[in-house]
N, C-alpha and C positions, 0 to 999 in steps of 0.2 A: 504493500500500500504506500509506503514511503516513496518508493521509486516512481509509482504512478503519480503521486502528488507532485513530485519534483518535475516530472514531465509536463503536467498540465500547467504548473506555475511558469515553467520556461516558455511554453507555447503562448500563454497569456501575455507574458512580458514581450515576446516578439510581436504579437498582435498589436499591443499598445504602442510599440515603437513605430510600427507601420502606419497605424491609423491616427496617431496623435501628432503627426509632424506636418500636416497640411501639405502633403507631398504633391509635386507637380512633375509631369513628364519632362525628361531631360533629353535623352538620346536613345536611338536604337541602332545597333550594329548587327549585321547579319551573323547569326551564330553565337551572339553574345548576350542576347536577351534585351528586355526593356529596362531602362534605367530611370529611376525617379529620384528627385532630390527634395529635401524638406528643410525645415528649420534646424538650427543648432548643429550644422555640419553633418546632418544625417542623410544618407542615401541608401536606396535598396534597389535590387535588381530581380526581375522575374524572368525566368528562362526555363529551358528544358530541352529534351530531344525525344524523337521517336525513331524506332528501328524495326522495320518490317524484315522478316527473316524466312529463308527457305533452306531446308536441309534434306538431302537424300542419303540414306544409309544402306550400304550393301554388306551383307554378312556371308562369308564363305566358311563353311564348317565341314571339313573333310571327314572327321571321325564320326559325326552323326549323320553325314550325308544330307545336310539341310542347308540350303542356300536361299536367302530371301532378302528383300529390301523393303524399306518403308520411307515415306516422305512426310515431312512436317512443314506446314505453312502457318506461321503465327507472328504475333507481334512480340518480338524478343524483348524490347524494353520500351517503356513509356514513362519518362521521368519528368517531374515538375519540381522546380527548385526556386526557392525564395532565399536570397542572401542580402545582407546589408551591413553597414557599418556606421558608427558614429565616432568621427575623429576627435570630437571634443572630449568624449569620455573614454577613448581608446577601446571601444567595444565593437565587436563584429559578431555575426550570427549566420546560421544556415539552417534551413528546413528543406528536406528533399523527400519527395514521395515517389513510389513506383506504382503505376496503375496497370501494369501488364499482367500481373499474376504469376510472374516467373522470377525466380531468384537469380542472383548474380552467377550462380553455377549452373543455371539452366533447369532447375527443378521447379515444380509447382510450388507457389508460395502465396500465403494470405497476408504477409507482412506488407503493409502499405508504407509505413514510416521507415525510411532508410537513415536519414541524418536529422538530428535535432540537437544542435550544440551552440554554445556561446563562448566566445574567445575574448579574453582581456589581455591587452598588450602592456606589459610592465614597462617596456622600452622597445626600441627598434629591433633588439636581438632576442627578447624573451617573451613568450606567449603562454598563457594558461588557458586551457580549454576544459569545459565541463559539459557532459552530455553524451550523446550516442554518435559515433562516427566510425570510419574505417580505421584499421589499426596500422600503425607504423612498424610494429614488431613482427608483422608478417613479411612475406617476400616483396620485392620492389614492385612487381607488376600490380599487386592488389590495389593500392591507393590511386593508381592511374585511372582516369575517367574512362568509362565504357565507350564514350564517344570518340576517344583518341587512340583506340587500340590499333596496333599495327596489322593484325590479322582479324578474321571475323570473330573469333572467340578467344578468351583467355586460355593460357596453357593449362594442360592437365595437372601440372604442379600446383597451380593456384587453386583449381577446383577440388583437388584431393586434400591439400594440407592447410589452406588458409582458413582462419577463423572468421574473417571478413569484417564484421563490425562488433562493437561492444560498448557498454555504458560505463563511464567513469571519468577520471581526471587524466588530462594529457598535458605534458609540458614540452615545449620546444625551446631550445637555447642554441643560438648561432654564435660562432666566433669567426671574425674576419681578420685575416692576417695581412701584414703590410704588402706582401707580394700578390694580393688579390684572391688568394685561396680561401675556402670556407670549410669550417668544421661544424656540422649540424648534429645536435644531440636531441633525441626524443626519449621521453620517459612516460610510461603509462601505468596507471593503477586502476583496474577495471573489475567488473563483477565476475568475469570468467564464464558467464552463462550466455553470451551472445546477445543479439539485438532483440528489442521489443519483448524482453522477458519481464512481464509485469507480475509474475507469480513469485513464489518463494525463491529466495537465493539459496543455492546449494553449494556446499563446500566453502572454501575460503576465497580470497581474492586472487586475481591474476596480475602478475608483475611482468612488464615487458619493456623493451627499449630498442633503440637503434642508434648507430653512429654512422654518419655519412661524411666522407671527405671529398671535397671538390677542389682539386689542385689547380685548376685553370679558371676558377671563377664560376659564376652561375650561368646556366644555360639561357638561351634566348627564349623569351615568351614562355616561361615556366617549363622549358623543355625537359627538365629532369623528372617531371611528372607525366610526360607524354612519350610515345614510343617512336614512330617513324620521324626522321629528321626533315619534316616539311619546311622548316625554317632555313635549312641548309646552312648550318653553323659555319661561319667564316674562319674560325679558329677551333682547334681541337677542344672538345669538352668531355670531361670524364667525371663520374661520381662512382666511388667504390664504398661499399657499406657492409656492416655486420649487424645482425639482428637476433633477438632471442626473447623467450618468454617462459614463465613458470606459472602454471595454473594449479593452484593448491586446492585439490578436491574437485576434479572435473566430472561432470555427470552427462557427458555426451561423447560422440566419437572423436571430436577434435575441438570442442568448445564453442559450437555455434548455437546451442540451445540448452537451457537448464532443465534438469529433471528427466532426461531421456533414459539414461541408465543410472540405476541406484543400487548401491551395494551396502550391506549392513554387517554389523557384529551384534548378534542377538543372543543373549544369555539369560539366565534366570534373574539377573539383577537389573539389567538395563538394555536399551536398544540404542545403538549409535550408528551414524553413517560411517562407512569406510570407503571413501571415494579415492580413486587413484590420482596421484600427482603427475601432471603431464608437462613435459619439457620439450620445447621446440627451439631450434637455432639454425642460423644459416648465414650465407654471405652472397653478395651480388655486385654487379657493376653494370654501368651503362655508358657507352661511348657514342658520340655523335661528331661528324665532321663532313661538311660539304655534301650532305645528302645521305651519307652512310651512317648506319646505326647498328649497334651491337648490344644486346642485352643477355647477360648470363646470370643464372640464379642457382643456388644450391640450398636445400633444406633437409633437416633430419629431425626425427622425433624419438623420444624415449618416454618410458612410464615407470613409476614406482608404485608398487601395489602392496598393501598391508598384508601381513601374514595371518591375521585373525578374522578374515571375512567368512561369514557363515551363511548369508542369505543375499538374495538379489530380487529386484522387481521382475515381473513377467513381461519383459519389454515387447515381445512379439504377439502376445495374446491379450492379456489384461494388465496394463501397466500399473494398476493400483494393487494388484495381488503380489504378495511377497512369497518367494519360493526358496526353500532351503537347498543348499548344495549338498549332494550326497557325500558320504565320507570318502568314497573312492574317486570322487571327481578331482580333476586337476583344475582347481579354481583359477589359478593365475593364467593358465593357458586359455581358459574360456574368456576371461576378462580381456586379455590381449587380443583375442580374435575379434572382439567387438570394437577395437580402437584403431585409428589410423596410425600405424607404426611402420617406420621405414625411412628411406631417404629418396630424394629425387633431384635431378638436374634438368634445367631448361636453358637452351641456347637458341636465340633467334637473332637474325640479322636481315638487313634489307638496304635497298638503295632507292631514294626518292629523287626522280629526275626533275629538271627545272619546270617541266610541264605538269608537275604534281602527280605523275603516275609512279607508283611504288611497286617494286618487286621484292618479295620477302620470303624467307624460309625459316622453319623452326624444327628443332629436334628436342623432344622431351623423353626422359627415361625415368621410370619408377622402379625402385628396388625395395620390395616389401620384406619385413621381418618374417620369420618362420610362422609366427602366430600374429595375424594382423587382419583387419577388415579389408586391407588392400588385396588379400587373396580371394576375396569373394568374386567368383566368376561372373555373377550377374552384372555387377557394376564395374569391377576392376579386373585384376589379374591380366592386365594388358601392359606389358613393360615398356614398349617403345612406340612413340608417335612421331610421324614424319609429316610435316605440313609445308605446302607451297601455296603462296597467295599473291594476288594482284589487286591493287587498290588504285582508285582514281579519286583524288581530292579536288574539290571545286573551289576551295578556299583554304588559306593557310591557318585559319582559326577553326577548322573542322566544322564549318557551317553546314556543308553537305559533302557526303562521300559515298562511294559504292565500292564494295569489296567482295571478292570471290576467293575461295580456297578449296584445296583438296587435301585430305589427310589420310594417310595409310597407317592403320593400327595393327601392330604386331601382337598376336596373342601367344601366351606361353604354350609351348608344346607340352601336352600332357597336363594342362592346367585343369582345375576342377571347379565346378559350380558347388558352392556351399549353400545349399538351400535348407532353411530351417524346417524341420518336421514337427509333428505334434509334440514330440519329446524335445524340449528345448536344449537338451544336452547331446542330441544326436544330429547328424547331418546326412543328407542324401547326396552321395558323391556321384557326379556325372562327368566322365572324361570329355574334354573339349579341346579341339585343335582347329585352327583356321586363322582368318584375318578379317579386318573390317576396312571399308573404304567410305569416307565421308565427303560429300560435296556440299558446300555451304555458300550461300549468297545473302548479303545483307546490305541495306542502304541505311544511312543515318542522316537525319535532318535535324539540325539544331535551330530552335526558334527563340 
């Protein structure tokens, strides 16, 4: 209830900022939204983007002798964003909604509210943010806007490992050196239960951070938060970073939602949660120079599980029901098999010509632990992804673009579908060999 009250208070504050300033229309730039200005150095901007999407998927399954394909036509994203700032009070804010019904990772979603945060600038180099937003402690691609992606979709590294958004406190501190280089530090203290979690908080807090070094100064037009080099940097730009997080008592596969998986120590005296502690860390770099761009990312996850877990919730049938582990169960192996555990690397590069046509390629590899949700054949157990894409940008500010890509997905030889049966401690093992081919087409219009 406290979190819900804080959200409503923040939204009310934002509404008062907008409606109480006698705002008047100022400018409109294609792809950058409508800007209004009001009294007391207050301004706000209304914008967003829409992305129609087509995907054709072909499955080649030699071992089961089943080949099929399916097509999807949908609205991939429909974002509406309100942002503003008051320079007199050093305040800025953002509210962003998604009306498409699809999450950032392509799954069905009922979460409308994406961002709702307020930032106070202590000075030019230090910012304090409170609310819900994307995480800097995840891989570099995650906080990059969906409207500025180099390829049709984000990498499989992001969709598999990223927590995406969370609610809490965020601190950014910049250091600028005499030679023009920058050191950027990010610190996060969040709920660890993901976004829009208005229910009970499970476990402890999540602590995360990132350090970025930009030896040659800042990128043009916020280019360190965008992918293809549509600005065609005149001098070499580089940012190299390291990130990590520690989620104390996680109750989901990777920290996107609270209360999904619950584990307990139940004895004759008391009942206590025994949630696993989840650690994630990685490194990445982004290079841009005269139309060429290179993005490289690495991420790894680990988990620490208590020795005295006796029960769990019935995640697959009745989440409210509590089930005891049998004495001969390997409890830790079961828990690991429900979490995203392993490591991944993503490498993508491309070249944007002067006519704003970009040719791009990507390789993503996922290496799962022996016991990990990444071994689930229905959704994962596909170690390597090869993508080639072509994009046409009609404006350097990403006002309108059209992108197409083809992805070849390599499936593990002898991999297995782990399909839950009526007995939650048993699995139906189905051998599976083959490959997948994905054709994707998307257009993006910023308004």
